[in-house]
ZAMARGU-4260 file (C-alpha; in steps of 0.2 Angstrom, whole numbers, plus 5000, padded with zeros to 4 digits):
<rodrens>
0) 4953/4765/5136 | 4935/4773/5135 | 4928/4774/5118 | 4920/4789/5111 | 4902/4789/5104
5) 4902/4792/5086 | 4887/4804/5080 | 4881/4805/5062 | 4878/4824/5059 | 4876/4825/5040
10) 4872/4814/5024 | 4872/4817/5006 | 4868/4807/4990 | 4868/4808/4972 | 4860/4792/4966
15) 4848/4783/4954 | 4834/4786/4966 | 4837/4804/4971 | 4850/4818/4968 | 4848/4823/4986
20) 4843/4816/5003 | 4824/4822/5002 | 4822/4814/4985 | 4830/4797/4991 | 4819/4797/5006
25) 4804/4799/4995 | 4809/4785/4984 | 4812/4774/5000 | 4795/4777/5006 | 4787/4771/4989
30) 4800/4759/4983 | 4802/4768/4966 | 4815/4761/4955 | 4829/4771/4947 | 4834/4756/4935
35) 4832/4760/4917 | 4838/4755/4900 | 4856/4761/4896 | 4868/4761/4881 | 4886/4760/4883
40) 4894/4762/4866 | 4903/4754/4857 | 4895/4738/4865 | 4880/4734/4854 | 4867/4729/4867
45) 4856/4738/4880 | 4859/4736/4899 | 4848/4738/4914 | 4857/4750/4925 | 4854/4762/4940
50) 4858/4776/4929 | 4857/4795/4934 | 4850/4804/4918 | 4859/4820/4923 | 4876/4828/4918
55) 4885/4838/4931 | 4898/4848/4922 | 4888/4864/4924 | 4891/4863/4943 | 4909/4866/4941
60) 4920/4880/4933 | 4926/4877/4915 | 4944/4877/4921 | 4941/4863/4934 | 4931/4851/4922
65) 4946/4843/4913 | 4952/4837/4930 | 4936/4829/4936 | 4929/4813/4929 | 4910/4810/4932
70) 4914/4799/4947 | 4923/4814/4956 | 4909/4826/4951 | 4897/4815/4960 | 4908/4812/4975
75) 4911/4831/4977 | 4892/4835/4976 | 4887/4822/4988 | 4900/4826/5001 | 4895/4845/4999
80) 4877/4840/5004 | 4883/4831/5019 | 4895/4844/5025 | 4881/4858/5023 | 4869/4847/5033
85) 4881/4846/5047 | 4882/4865/5047 | 4900/4866/5041 | 4909/4873/5025 | 4927/4868/5028
90) 4937/4860/5042 | 4953/4871/5044 | 4948/4874/5062 | 4950/4856/5066 | 4968/4855/5058
95) 4974/4837/5058 | 4959/4831/5069 | 4948/4831/5053 | 4949/4816/5041 | 4942/4810/5025
100) 4939/4791/5021 | 4934/4787/5003 | 4928/4771/4995 | 4930/4768/4976 | 4935/4754/4965
105) 4937/4759/4947 | 4943/4777/4947 | 4939/4788/4933 | 4933/4775/4920 | 4925/4788/4908
110) 4942/4797/4907 | 4952/4781/4906 | 4941/4775/4892 | 4943/4791/4882 | 4962/4789/4883
115) 4961/4771/4877 | 4951/4776/4862 | 4963/4790/4858 | 4978/4778/4860 | 4971/4763/4851
120) 4960/4771/4838 | 4967/4788/4835 | 4985/4783/4837 | 4989/4797/4850 | 5006/4794/4858
125) 5002/4803/4875 | 4987/4808/4884 | 4981/4825/4888 | 4990/4833/4904 | 4975/4831/4916
130) 4971/4813/4912 | 4981/4806/4926 | 4972/4817/4939 | 4955/4812/4932 | 4958/4793/4932
135) 4965/4792/4950 | 4956/4780/4961 | 4958/4792/4976 | 4954/4807/4965 | 4936/4809/4973
140) 4943/4810/4991 | 4957/4821/4986 | 4946/4834/4977 | 4934/4834/4992 | 4948/4837/5004
145) 4955/4851/4994 | 4938/4860/4993 | 4934/4859/5011 | 4952/4861/5019 | 4953/4843/5027
150) 4971/4842/5032 | 4971/4826/5043 | 4971/4808/5035 | 4964/4807/5018 | 4962/4788/5014
155) 4955/4779/5000 | 4949/4761/5002 | 4948/4749/4987 | 4940/4734/4995 | 4929/4730/4980
160) 4910/4731/4985 | 4914/4734/5003 | 4925/4749/4999 | 4914/4763/5006 | 4908/4752/5021
165) 4926/4750/5026 | 4929/4769/5024 | 4914/4773/5035 | 4919/4760/5048 | 4937/4765/5049
170) 4933/4783/5050 | 4921/4779/5065 | 4934/4768/5073 | 4947/4783/5072 | 4934/4794/5080
175) 4929/4782/5094 | 4948/4779/5098 | 4950/4798/5100 | 4962/4799/5085 | 4950/4811/5076
180) 4936/4823/5080 | 4927/4823/5064 | 4927/4814/5047 | 4919/4815/5030 | 4916/4797/5025
185) 4908/4788/5010 | 4911/4783/4992 | 4907/4784/4974 | 4907/4775/4958 | 4906/4780/4940
190) 4904/4762/4933 | 4892/4765/4918 | 4905/4764/4905 | 4908/4751/4892 | 4924/4747/4901
195) 4915/4742/4917 | 4899/4736/4910 | 4907/4725/4897 | 4919/4718/4911 | 4905/4713/4922
200) 4895/4706/4908 | 4910/4694/4905 | 4907/4687/4922 | 4890/4680/4916 | 4882/4687/4932
205) 4873/4702/4925 | 4854/4701/4922 | 4847/4704/4905 | 4834/4718/4905 | 4816/4713/4909
210) 4807/4714/4892 | 4791/4720/4900 | 4798/4733/4913 | 4817/4736/4914 | 4815/4745/4930
215) 4810/4728/4938 | 4826/4719/4932 | 4835/4718/4949 | 4827/4705/4960 | 4837/4701/4976
220) 4832/4685/4985 | 4818/4681/4972 | 4816/4664/4964 | 4815/4674/4948 | 4831/4683/4950
225) 4843/4683/4935 | 4858/4692/4940 | 4865/4709/4946 | 4862/4726/4939 | 4876/4740/4940
230) 4873/4757/4946 | 4882/4774/4948 | 4882/4787/4961 | 4889/4794/4977 | 4885/4795/4996
235) 4893/4803/5011 | 4891/4805/5029 | 4899/4816/5042 | 4904/4807/5058 | 4909/4816/5074
240) 4914/4814/5091 | 4896/4814/5099 | 4901/4825/5114 | 4910/4838/5103 | 4895/4838/5090
245) 4883/4842/5104 | 4894/4855/5111 | 4894/4864/5094 | 4875/4862/5093 | 4875/4850/5078
250) 4859/4840/5075 | 4863/4821/5078 | 4854/4810/5065 | 4860/4794/5073 | 4875/4785/5079
255) 4888/4773/5071 | 4888/4761/5086 | 4896/4746/5079 | 4908/4740/5065 | 4917/4725/5059
260) 4928/4720/5044 | 4933/4702/5040 | 4939/4692/5026 | 4933/4675/5020 | 4950/4670/5014
265) 4941/4658/5003 | 4940/4663/4984 | 4943/4679/4974 | 4925/4679/4967 | 4914/4667/4978
270) 4909/4672/4996 | 4910/4661/5011 | 4897/4661/5025 | 4910/4659/5039 | 4918/4676/5035
275) 4901/4684/5034 | 4895/4677/5050 | 4910/4683/5059 | 4908/4701/5053 | 4889/4701/5057
280) 4892/4694/5075 | 4907/4705/5078 | 4898/4721/5072 | 4884/4718/5084 | 4895/4714/5098
285) 4905/4730/5096 | 4889/4740/5097 | 4886/4732/5114 | 4870/4723/5107 | 4863/4706/5105
290) 4857/4700/5088 | 4839/4701/5094 | 4842/4720/5096 | 4844/4723/5077 | 4827/4727/5069
295) 4832/4728/5051 | 4847/4722/5040 | 4850/4730/5024 | 4858/4716/5015 | 4872/4716/5002
300) 4861/4704/4991 | 4865/4708/4972 | 4852/4696/4965 | 4865/4683/4959 | 4862/4664/4962
305) 4875/4659/4973 | 4879/4675/4982 | 4861/4678/4988 | 4859/4661/4995 | 4876/4661/5005
310) 4872/4678/5012 | 4854/4673/5017 | 4862/4658/5026 | 4874/4670/5035 | 4860/4682/5040
315) 4849/4667/5046 | 4863/4660/5057 | 4865/4676/5066 | 4848/4684/5066 | 4836/4670/5063
320) 4822/4670/5050 | 4806/4671/5060 | 4793/4684/5060 | 4800/4692/5076 | 4818/4692/5069
325) 4827/4706/5060 | 4818/4711/5044 | 4829/4710/5029 | 4829/4718/5012 | 4841/4724/4998
330) 4839/4741/4991 | 4849/4736/4976 | 4833/4731/4969 | 4829/4750/4965 | 4847/4758/4963
335) 4858/4744/4957 | 4875/4739/4963 | 4886/4754/4965 | 4902/4744/4968 | 4914/4755/4978
340) 4899/4767/4982 | 4887/4753/4987 | 4890/4752/5005 | 4889/4771/5008 | 4873/4773/4998
345) 4865/4758/5008 | 4871/4765/5024 | 4863/4782/5021 | 4847/4773/5016 | 4847/4763/5032
350) 4849/4778/5042 | 4835/4786/5033 | 4824/4771/5036 | 4828/4772/5054 | 4823/4790/5055
355) 4806/4788/5046 | 4802/4771/5053 | 4800/4762/5037 | 4810/4747/5032 | 4814/4748/5013
360) 4807/4735/5001 | 4816/4721/4991 | 4806/4728/4976 | 4801/4715/4963 | 4803/4701/4976
365) 4789/4690/4969 | 4791/4673/4976 | 4806/4672/4988 | 4819/4658/4984 | 4817/4645/4998
370) 4836/4645/4999 | 4836/4663/5003 | 4824/4661/5018 | 4825/4676/5030 | 4812/4688/5037
375) 4809/4697/5021 | 4802/4715/5022 | 4794/4710/5006 | 4791/4719/4989 | 4783/4735/4998
380) 4791/4746/5012 | 4785/4741/5029 | 4782/4754/5043 | 4791/4748/5059 | 4801/4756/5073
385) 4820/4753/5070 | 4830/4758/5085 | 4845/4748/5079 | 4850/4742/5061 | 4864/4734/5052
390) 4870/4738/5034 | 4880/4724/5027 | 4892/4723/5012 | 4903/4709/5004 | 4916/4711/4991
395) 4926/4701/4978 | 4941/4696/4987 | 4931/4691/5002 | 4930/4708/5012 | 4915/4710/5023
400) 4910/4726/5031 | 4896/4727/5044 | 4890/4743/5051 | 4878/4745/5065 | 4867/4761/5066
405) 4858/4766/5082 | 4845/4780/5086 | 4853/4783/5103 | 4871/4783/5109 | 4879/4768/5118
410) 4876/4768/5137 | 4894/4771/5143 | 4899/4763/5160 | 4900/4775/5175 | 4917/4783/5176
415) 4926/4778/5192 | 4927/4791/5206 | 4941/4803/5203 | 4944/4798/5185 | 4946/4813/5174
420) 4936/4815/5157 | 4945/4812/5141 | 4950/4829/5134 | 4954/4834/5116 | 4971/4841/5113
</rodrens>
């Protein structure tokens, strides 16, 4: 069965390094950090976090606000940007041929924490009536679908840090197979609450804020790295059947040309190189490319000791580590780890990097760890052509999602004489 090309026609972000795509692009060009000191009462310490110093309630009518946790607000706003850039408002004309794929891990943590406080500290015996809607893990996807009349599949992935990468990949796969014509795909996370920050602090994997400059706390691949930094935000893209996108006159920003999802089947919290290598190789092969064709890899690298070393080993095995091999960086150094929203934000930043010809930095890299040997972009952005790039994510539980983005569509083999073109019902 011939596979359809999958075009990217819109993107939107609400992130620590920009509340929209132009702001995120400006940060990408300079390597500016969105990591800052953050308080999460009642925890009595300061965290370094990719925090967005903006409240979003005013963007929504008062009657809607009780149903919307912060994570859902960010998801709605980022998806709205992507849909608008694609030249659309709603999807009713597509009927069940339009879908939405959403990645999220924790649901509405701010709302959940509020209810726990009411229950445990105030003695309330039942929650407010809208609490159940605001804490739902699939709430962000459902709210977007309601607002934009998406009546095909609306699916939420909760595959830890690979959640939104799986969502983008599965949306692209459905379009490539001909099951859908268009999809909104991405993810969001509202992780900066004591509920989540305290939980991750309990893993002993989080970095203490840099005492001189908190914005430099996250240092993936660096010999001086001390742990991960959490962030918040949302990012979405519009994926379309490329032929139909061209027919409606949409601007094509790039192509989702390859995707793979594997599992390490190794350990709930420790990654394994075999599963990562399988994902990287399969994604490149699914794009009809060779590893040498990939110019840039946006690594998952969270700045943890074991994780960065294992991932660097996987990237090195597939792409090499020489000066002519794929350039590698981790943008988490400036926006932190968005958990369920991480893959989507990094996918958008990778697409932006391709379009402007600038490989993002691993900011604050300093001296790279010898055990993390790859072709590092370095601590400053690098101007370079990027015809093909790969965005990689690895999650607790062993899920790996690798997404290949190309500036041009795949070269389809010639159709045998007499074969009819695929038509959309």
